[in-house]
C-alpha positions as CSV (number, residue, x, y, z in Angstrom):
1,X,103.4,49.0,40.3
2,X,100.7,49.6,42.9
3,X,97.9,50.8,40.7
4,X,96.0,47.5,40.8
5,X,96.1,46.8,44.5
6,X,93.8,48.1,47.2
7,X,95.1,51.0,49.3
8,X,98.4,51.5,47.3
9,X,100.1,53.6,49.9
10,X,99.4,51.1,52.7
11,X,100.6,48.3,50.4
12,X,103.8,50.1,49.4
13,X,104.7,50.8,53.1
14,X,104.1,47.1,54.0
15,X,106.3,46.1,51.0
16,X,109.1,48.4,52.1
17,X,109.0,46.9,55.6
18,X,109.3,43.4,54.1
19,X,112.4,44.5,52.2
20,X,114.0,45.9,55.4
21,X,113.1,42.8,57.4
22,X,114.3,40.3,54.8
23,X,117.6,42.1,54.4
24,X,118.5,41.3,58.0
25,X,118.1,37.5,57.7
26,X,121.4,35.7,57.8
27,X,120.3,32.1,57.2
28,X,119.3,30.8,53.8
29,X,116.6,28.4,55.1
30,X,115.1,31.1,57.3
31,X,115.2,33.6,54.5
32,X,113.1,31.3,52.2
33,X,110.5,30.8,54.9
34,X,110.4,34.5,55.8
35,X,110.0,35.4,52.2
36,X,107.0,33.1,51.8
37,X,105.5,34.6,55.0
38,X,106.0,38.1,53.5
39,X,104.2,36.9,50.2
40,X,101.3,35.5,52.3
41,X,101.0,38.7,54.2
42,X,101.1,41.0,51.2
43,X,98.8,38.9,49.0
44,X,96.4,37.7,51.7
45,X,96.7,34.1,50.4
46,X,96.5,31.0,52.6
47,X,99.2,29.2,50.5
48,X,102.6,30.4,49.2
49,X,105.3,28.2,47.7
50,X,108.9,28.8,46.5
51,X,110.3,26.8,43.6
52,X,113.9,27.0,42.6
53,X,116.0,25.5,39.8
54,X,118.6,23.2,41.2
55,X,122.0,24.6,40.3
56,X,123.5,21.1,39.6
57,X,121.0,19.5,37.3
58,X,118.5,22.3,36.6
59,X,115.4,20.5,37.9
60,X,112.6,22.6,39.3
61,X,112.1,21.8,43.0
62,X,109.8,22.9,45.7
63,X,112.1,24.5,48.3
64,X,109.6,25.9,50.8
65,X,105.9,26.0,51.5
66,X,103.9,28.3,53.8
67,X,100.3,27.1,54.5
68,X,97.7,28.7,56.8
69,X,100.4,30.8,58.5
70,X,102.8,27.9,59.2
71,X,106.0,27.1,57.4
72,X,105.6,23.4,56.4
73,X,108.4,20.9,57.1
74,X,110.5,19.7,54.2
75,X,110.2,16.0,55.1
76,X,106.5,15.5,54.5
77,X,105.9,12.4,52.3
78,X,103.4,14.2,50.1
79,X,105.7,17.2,49.5
80,X,106.5,17.1,45.7
81,X,110.2,17.8,45.2
82,X,110.9,17.3,41.5
83,X,108.3,19.4,39.6
84,X,109.6,18.9,36.1
85,X,106.4,17.2,35.0
86,X,104.0,20.0,36.2
87,X,102.9,21.7,33.0
88,X,101.6,24.9,34.6
89,X,104.8,25.5,36.5
90,X,107.0,24.6,33.5
91,X,105.0,27.0,31.3
92,X,105.7,29.9,33.7
93,X,109.3,28.9,34.0
94,X,110.2,28.2,30.3
95,X,108.1,31.1,28.9
96,X,109.0,33.5,31.7
97,X,105.3,34.4,32.0
98,X,103.1,35.3,34.9
99,X,100.2,32.8,35.3
100,X,97.1,34.1,37.0
101,X,94.0,32.0,37.4
102,X,90.8,33.1,39.1
103,X,88.6,30.0,38.8
104,X,90.8,26.9,39.5
105,X,87.8,24.7,40.1
106,X,86.8,25.0,36.5
107,X,90.3,25.2,35.0
108,X,91.8,22.6,32.8
109,X,95.2,23.0,34.4
110,X,96.5,20.2,36.5
111,X,97.3,21.5,40.0
112,X,98.5,18.4,41.8
113,X,101.4,20.4,43.2
114,X,98.9,22.3,45.5
115,X,98.3,20.6,48.9
116,X,94.8,19.0,49.1
117,X,92.3,21.0,51.3
118,X,88.7,20.4,52.4
119,X,87.8,23.7,50.6
120,X,89.2,23.6,47.0
121,X,91.6,26.2,45.8
122,X,90.1,28.9,43.7
123,X,92.7,31.5,42.8
124,X,96.3,31.2,41.9
125,X,99.2,33.4,40.9
126,X,102.6,32.1,39.7
127,X,105.4,34.6,39.1
128,X,108.9,33.8,37.6
129,X,111.8,34.9,39.7
130,X,114.7,36.6,37.8
131,X,118.3,36.7,38.9
132,X,120.3,39.9,38.6
133,X,121.4,38.7,35.2
134,X,117.7,38.5,34.1
135,X,117.8,34.7,34.1
136,X,114.8,32.8,35.4
137,X,115.9,30.8,38.5
138,X,112.6,29.9,40.1
139,X,109.0,30.7,40.8
140,X,106.9,32.1,43.6
141,X,103.3,30.9,43.8
142,X,100.4,32.0,46.0
143,X,96.9,30.5,46.1
144,X,93.7,31.2,47.9
145,X,90.5,29.2,48.6
146,X,88.6,32.5,47.9
147,X,87.9,34.1,44.5
148,X,90.4,37.0,44.6
149,X,92.2,39.1,42.0
150,X,95.9,38.4,42.3
151,X,97.3,39.9,39.1
152,X,98.1,43.2,40.7
153,X,100.6,41.6,43.0
154,X,102.7,40.0,40.3
155,X,105.1,42.9,39.6
156,X,105.9,43.7,43.3
157,X,106.2,40.0,44.3
158,X,108.5,39.3,41.4
159,X,110.8,42.2,42.4
160,X,110.8,41.1,46.0
161,X,111.7,37.6,44.8
162,X,114.6,38.9,42.8
163,X,115.9,40.6,45.9
164,X,115.6,37.4,47.9
165,X,117.4,35.4,45.2
166,X,120.3,37.9,45.4
167,X,120.4,37.6,49.2
168,X,120.4,33.8,48.9
169,X,123.3,33.8,46.5
170,X,125.2,36.2,48.8
171,X,124.6,34.0,51.9
172,X,125.7,30.9,49.9
173,X,129.0,32.6,49.0
174,X,129.6,33.8,52.6
175,X,129.1,30.3,54.0
176,X,131.3,28.5,51.5
177,X,134.2,26.8,53.4
178,X,137.6,28.5,53.0
179,X,139.4,27.0,50.1
180,X,136.3,25.3,48.7
181,X,135.4,28.0,46.2
182,X,137.2,26.4,43.4
183,X,135.6,23.0,43.9
184,X,132.2,24.5,43.9
185,X,132.9,26.5,40.7
186,X,134.3,23.5,38.8
187,X,131.8,20.9,39.8
188,X,130.7,18.8,36.9
189,X,127.0,18.9,36.4
190,X,124.9,15.7,36.2
191,X,123.9,14.6,32.7
192,X,120.2,14.9,33.4
193,X,120.6,18.6,33.7
194,X,121.1,18.9,30.0
195,X,118.8,16.1,28.8
196,X,121.8,14.2,27.6
197,X,122.6,10.5,28.2
198,X,126.0,9.2,29.2
199,X,128.3,9.0,32.2
200,X,131.6,8.2,30.4
201,X,134.6,10.5,31.1
202,X,134.4,11.9,27.5
203,X,130.7,12.9,28.1
204,X,131.4,14.3,31.5
205,X,134.0,16.6,29.9
206,X,131.4,17.7,27.5
207,X,128.9,18.4,30.3
208,X,131.6,20.5,32.1
209,X,132.2,22.6,28.9
210,X,128.4,23.1,28.5
211,X,128.0,24.3,32.1
212,X,130.8,26.9,31.6
213,X,129.2,28.4,28.5
214,X,125.5,27.9,29.3
215,X,124.7,31.3,30.7
216,X,127.1,33.3,28.5
217,X,126.5,34.9,25.1
218,X,129.6,33.3,23.6
219,X,129.5,31.9,20.1
220,X,129.9,28.1,20.2
221,X,131.4,25.8,17.6
222,X,130.3,22.1,17.9
223,X,132.8,19.8,16.2
224,X,132.5,16.1,15.9
225,X,131.9,13.2,13.5
226,X,128.6,12.8,11.7
227,X,126.0,11.3,14.0
228,X,127.6,12.4,17.3
229,X,124.5,14.5,18.3
230,X,125.6,18.1,17.6
231,X,122.0,19.3,17.2
232,X,121.0,17.5,20.4
233,X,123.8,19.3,22.3
234,X,122.8,22.6,20.7
235,X,119.2,22.2,21.9
236,X,120.5,21.3,25.4
237,X,122.5,24.5,25.5
238,X,119.5,26.5,24.4
239,X,117.0,24.8,26.7
240,X,119.3,25.1,29.7
241,X,120.3,28.7,29.2
242,X,118.6,32.1,29.7
243,X,117.2,32.2,26.1
244,X,115.1,29.1,26.6
245,X,111.9,31.1,26.5
246,X,112.8,32.3,23.0
247,X,113.0,30.2,19.8
248,X,115.7,27.9,18.7
249,X,116.0,28.0,14.9
250,X,118.0,25.3,13.0
251,X,119.4,25.8,9.5
252,X,121.5,23.3,7.6
253,X,123.9,25.4,5.5
254,X,124.3,22.6,3.0
255,X,120.6,22.3,2.2
256,X,120.3,25.4,0.0
257,X,122.1,27.1,-2.9
258,X,123.9,30.3,-2.0
259,X,121.2,32.8,-3.1
260,X,118.4,30.8,-1.4
261,X,120.4,30.4,1.8
262,X,121.0,34.2,1.9
263,X,117.3,35.0,1.6
264,X,116.6,32.3,4.2
265,X,119.0,33.7,6.7
266,X,118.7,37.5,6.2
267,X,115.2,37.8,4.6
268,X,114.3,40.1,1.8
269,X,112.2,43.2,0.9
270,X,109.4,43.3,-1.7
271,X,110.9,43.6,-5.2
272,X,114.3,42.3,-4.2
273,X,114.1,39.6,-7.0
274,X,111.5,38.1,-9.3
275,X,108.8,36.6,-7.2
276,X,109.5,38.7,-4.0
277,X,106.0,40.1,-3.8
278,X,106.1,41.0,-0.1
279,X,108.6,41.6,2.7
280,X,109.8,38.4,4.3
281,X,111.8,38.2,7.6
282,X,114.8,35.8,7.7
283,X,115.9,33.3,10.2
284,X,118.0,35.8,12.1
285,X,114.8,37.8,12.7
286,X,112.9,34.7,13.6
287,X,115.6,33.8,16.2
288,X,115.8,37.3,17.7
289,X,116.3,36.9,21.4
290,X,117.0,33.2,21.0
291,X,119.4,30.9,19.3
292,X,120.3,30.1,15.7
293,X,122.0,26.8,15.0
294,X,124.0,26.9,11.7
295,X,124.6,23.2,11.0
296,X,127.3,22.2,8.5
297,X,128.9,25.6,8.7
298,X,131.8,24.3,6.7
299,X,129.5,24.2,3.6
300,X,128.5,27.8,3.8
301,X,129.5,29.7,0.6
302,X,132.4,32.2,1.0
303,X,130.3,35.4,0.1
304,X,127.8,34.5,2.8
305,X,130.6,33.9,5.3
306,X,131.5,37.6,5.1
307,X,127.9,38.5,5.9
308,X,127.8,36.1,8.8
309,X,131.0,37.7,10.1
310,X,129.3,41.1,10.2
311,X,126.5,39.7,12.2
312,X,128.9,38.3,14.7
313,X,130.9,41.5,14.9
314,X,128.2,44.1,14.8
315,X,125.0,42.3,15.7
316,X,123.1,43.6,12.7
317,X,121.8,42.3,9.4
318,X,120.7,43.8,6.0
319,X,117.9,42.0,4.2
320,X,118.1,41.4,0.4
321,X,116.9,44.5,-1.5
322,X,117.3,46.8,1.5
323,X,119.7,49.7,2.0
324,X,119.1,49.7,5.8
325,X,120.5,47.5,8.5
326,X,118.9,46.6,11.8
327,X,120.1,45.0,15.0
328,X,119.3,41.5,16.1
329,X,120.1,39.7,19.4
330,X,120.9,36.2,18.4
331,X,123.2,33.6,19.9
332,X,124.9,31.7,17.2
333,X,125.9,28.0,17.6
334,X,127.8,26.6,14.6
335,X,128.2,22.9,14.0
336,X,130.4,20.9,11.6
337,X,132.0,17.5,11.0
338,X,134.7,19.1,8.8
339,X,138.1,20.3,9.9
340,X,137.6,24.1,9.5
341,X,141.3,24.9,10.0
342,X,142.1,22.7,7.0
343,X,139.4,24.5,5.0
344,X,141.0,27.8,5.9
345,X,144.4,26.6,4.6
346,X,142.7,25.5,1.4
347,X,141.1,28.9,1.0
348,X,137.5,27.5,1.3
349,X,136.7,29.1,4.7
350,X,137.4,32.6,5.8
351,X,140.2,32.8,8.4
352,X,138.6,35.8,10.3
353,X,135.3,34.0,10.5
354,X,137.0,30.8,11.8
355,X,138.6,32.7,14.7
356,X,135.3,34.2,15.6
357,X,133.6,30.8,15.6
358,X,136.2,29.1,17.7
359,X,135.5,31.5,20.6
360,X,134.3,28.4,22.5
361,X,134.7,25.1,20.7
362,X,133.2,21.9,22.0
363,X,134.5,18.6,20.6
364,X,131.8,15.9,20.8
365,X,133.2,12.4,21.3
366,X,132.6,9.6,18.9
367,X,130.5,6.8,20.2
368,X,133.4,4.4,20.3
369,X,135.1,6.8,22.7
370,X,132.2,6.7,25.2
371,X,132.6,3.2,26.6
372,X,129.5,2.1,28.6
373,X,127.3,4.8,27.2
374,X,126.4,2.6,24.3
375,X,124.2,0.3,26.4
376,X,122.6,3.3,28.2
377,X,121.8,4.9,24.9
378,X,120.5,1.6,23.4
379,X,118.1,1.1,26.3
380,X,116.9,4.7,26.0
381,X,116.2,4.4,22.3
382,X,114.5,1.1,22.8
383,X,112.1,2.6,25.4
384,X,111.3,5.5,23.1
385,X,110.7,3.2,20.2
386,X,108.3,1.0,22.3
387,X,106.4,4.1,23.4
388,X,106.2,5.3,19.8
389,X,104.9,1.9,18.6
390,X,102.5,1.6,21.5
391,X,103.9,-1.8,22.5
392,X,105.1,-3.3,25.8
393,X,108.7,-2.7,26.8
394,X,111.3,-5.3,25.6
395,X,114.1,-7.0,27.5
396,X,117.7,-7.2,26.3
397,X,119.4,-10.5,25.9
398,X,123.0,-10.7,27.1
399,X,124.1,-11.7,23.6
400,X,122.5,-8.6,22.0
401,X,124.1,-6.3,24.6
402,X,127.5,-7.9,24.0
403,X,127.2,-7.6,20.3
404,X,126.4,-3.8,20.6
405,X,129.2,-3.3,23.1
406,X,131.8,-4.8,20.7
407,X,130.7,-2.9,17.6
408,X,132.6,0.3,16.6
409,X,129.6,2.3,15.3
410,X,131.2,4.4,12.5
411,X,127.8,6.2,12.2
412,X,127.9,7.0,16.0
413,X,124.7,7.7,17.9
414,X,122.6,8.2,14.8
415,X,123.6,4.7,13.6
416,X,122.9,3.2,17.0
417,X,119.4,4.8,17.1
418,X,118.5,3.5,13.7
419,X,119.7,-0.1,14.6
420,X,117.7,-0.1,17.9
421,X,114.5,1.3,16.3
422,X,114.7,-1.3,13.6
423,X,115.4,-4.1,16.1
424,X,112.3,-3.1,18.2
425,X,110.2,-3.1,15.1
426,X,111.5,-6.6,14.1
427,X,111.1,-8.1,17.6
428,X,107.8,-10.0,17.8
429,X,108.4,-11.3,21.3
430,X,109.5,-9.5,24.4
431,X,113.3,-9.9,24.1
432,X,115.8,-8.3,21.8
433,X,118.1,-10.9,20.3
434,X,121.3,-10.6,18.1
435,X,119.3,-11.5,15.0
436,X,117.2,-8.4,15.4
437,X,120.3,-6.2,14.7
438,X,121.6,-5.8,11.2
439,X,125.3,-5.4,12.2
440,X,128.0,-6.2,9.6
441,X,128.8,-9.9,9.6
442,X,132.5,-9.4,9.9
443,X,132.1,-7.3,13.1
444,X,129.9,-10.0,14.6
445,X,132.2,-12.8,13.6
446,X,135.2,-10.9,14.9
447,X,133.8,-10.2,18.4
448,X,131.3,-12.9,19.1
449,X,133.8,-15.2,20.9
450,X,135.5,-12.5,22.9
451,X,135.3,-12.3,26.7
452,X,134.7,-9.1,28.6
453,X,138.4,-8.4,29.2
454,X,139.1,-8.8,25.4
455,X,136.2,-6.5,24.5
456,X,137.4,-3.8,27.0
457,X,140.8,-4.1,25.5
458,X,139.4,-3.5,22.1
459,X,137.5,-0.4,23.3
460,X,140.7,0.9,24.8
461,X,142.7,0.1,21.6
462,X,140.1,2.0,19.5
463,X,140.2,5.0,21.9
464,X,144.0,5.2,21.8
465,X,144.2,4.9,18.0
466,X,141.5,7.5,17.5
467,X,143.2,10.0,19.9
468,X,146.5,9.6,18.1
469,X,145.0,10.1,14.7
470,X,143.3,13.2,16.0
471,X,146.6,14.6,17.2
472,X,148.4,13.6,14.0
473,X,150.5,11.0,15.7
474,X,151.9,13.3,18.4
475,X,152.2,11.1,21.4
476,X,152.8,13.9,23.9
477,X,149.6,15.7,22.9
478,X,147.7,12.4,22.9
479,X,148.9,11.5,26.4
480,X,148.0,15.0,27.6
481,X,144.4,14.7,26.2
482,X,144.0,11.2,27.8
483,X,145.4,12.4,31.1
484,X,148.2,9.8,31.0
485,X,152.0,10.1,31.4
486,X,153.7,9.6,28.1
487,X,155.5,6.6,29.5
488,X,152.2,4.9,30.4
489,X,150.8,5.7,26.9
490,X,153.9,3.9,25.3
491,X,153.4,1.0,27.7
492,X,149.8,0.6,26.5
493,X,150.8,0.8,22.9
494,X,153.0,-2.3,23.5
495,X,150.4,-4.1,25.5
496,X,147.7,-3.5,23.0
497,X,150.0,-4.2,20.0
498,X,149.3,-0.8,18.4
499,X,151.5,-0.4,15.3
500,X,152.5,2.9,13.6
501,X,150.8,1.8,10.4
502,X,147.4,1.7,12.1
503,X,147.5,5.5,12.8
504,X,147.1,6.4,9.1
505,X,143.8,4.6,8.5
């Protein structure tokens, strides 16, 4: 660890003293400042900074800064808090890589996160900080106005930072109010933490489930109608978890015939079949250390299901044409719009694989169940479309928003995205109007004269019917899922004129 620093024995003794000193600090804020002071003393740099991922929404934030021997106050107007747009910092964070630069003045990297000085910064070292679970939780950065070699400090400063992270977590737990542990543990994260859009109760339940499984190795089954965003959620889970520095591989199980899908997933050896003129690794090897999303898992052929089960149970694969198996470390996320339990009863899906996949199921809500999220999503897609088309932003007319809010969107988010993108392309002015949206005429005619109260009632009516259909008409289960007393549910049936015949459609 000390072979690349001057006077290794002196440095090791100074490092040991810092460990002893930091272990005695009993305040989290003071510990962050003392840690940066220690980094400055050990590295000889004039600037040290501590960046941490916010536990609520996973943004990278500057938590403390030590400049010219002084801990800087947090309330300075020019202190950058949210550093999600800083590419150098994000590279070190996402790739879990040490960044060492010895000539900042000629570097192409943007370093606006460094405080301006009369003498420009010349040397920089950025080290990822790992928790005890080997998850990147932040960065420590040191910079100097001199040309100095900082690479040799990376290992020891990273280990010291991991120690400080552990101390910070311990102090946080010790200072939790009595009886508040449960509320902290079950707090629902903000949507922005996963890159998802929506504040409806249905989506907040989804965020809560994601937060519980994010840092585990559990197999996840994403269920939901076509177009509900299963791949988007899978990417959010991967990007927000400890495997984010490794690849996310996506494979649609319905896109290949059985023999082709097997070679895609498991790879093959030279001579395994006609045309196999070389060894080729499969997607499990490509995703090693990362995540493999198996989309439309319900369409996977039965023989391949047995091989997938072995991967889940043993963590090993055997390529085509090989007699040997080898281990892979892959987190599997499966996705489907089919009812796998029904496929099991029909003999089209292995029961043992089904129970392995439903280790942690997440049911993605249909767009009609998400209330006001429709308008937030529509605005988001419109802004992205304008950026893609390199045109000015567009306004939304009240009539266009009302039309979208009243529509049921059987194609869910995918349908909404397509409609909005087409509308932006058709819009020659600066305002989106109803005629820019190709909604079915019967839906427009049915809802164009409704007031807000009537439209909200229609949304509630669709939600209740959908929930009852999902629970096969069981009113008790539907009431429990909606968080309502059964008596209240029956009252709403009467008020919204929901008839039993509507539950079969």
